[in-house]
C-alpha positions, 0 to 999 in steps of 0.5 A: 499500499502506498504510504502516501496514498493511504494518508487520509485528508482532513478538511479544515472548516470553511473548505468545501470539497466536491467530487464529480461523476467524471472523477474530477475533484473541485476544492473551494476556500477562502483563498480560491477555487482549484480543480483537478481531474483524477484517474478512474483508477483512483476512488475518492470518498468523503466522510465526517470531514475526511477524505479518502483515496483508494485504488483498485489494485496493486498494479505498479501504475495504480500505486504511482497514481495513488500517492501522486493524486493524494499529493495534488488533492492535499495541496489543493486543500491546503492551498485554498485555506492557508496558501502558498508563498515563496521569497526570492532574493535578488543578489548583485550590484545595481540589481532591482525588483519592482512590482507594478500591479501584475508586472514584475520589472527586474533589472538584473544587469542586462542592457534592459530592464525585463518585465515579467507578467505574472498570472492573476492568481499570484499576489507579488510584493517587493521589498527594498530595504537600504544595505539589503538584497531586493526581496521578491515575495509571492503567494498563491493557492496553487502550489504548482502554478507558484513553483512554476512561475518562481522558476521562470523568474529564477531562470532569468538570472540563475545565481552564477558560482563565483560571486553569487549574483543572480536571483535565488530562493531564500535560504538557498545555498549557492556553492562558490568556485574559487577563481583564477587566481586560486590556481597558482 
């Protein structure tokens, strides 16, 4: 039995879960509504505020999907009730980040500024304090969308291994290399 797939999903107060006939689940909460289509080999049942996912047989394919869909549905429940957030640092001399509505303006050492348009579901906030690196804080109820957008922003200027300049996640450790001077 899948260790992750067999775990029950507790549905908190204020979150509404609906299972439709075509085996899709809709989760509605204070932060938004998310929908996920689930493979027909996985059966979902709700009893007394707890959602259970069960698989029909023990084939390798069904075992993999069991854990996958349990994790996806759990992330949906957590997302609409608490939400997900990520923080990124912009490190480098002259590197800047500014949010204007749903557009993130980044100055990353290129000859031009980069204007990155964010999806409507994501709320962005930039923090610039004197003497500290600019921070980009993003919140969203969809974990997958948030991670994808954060990875795209990071890919605009990945941290380089010599000085560590670039965009990195808060708390991310970049292994630095020794430069040419260390070769002597």
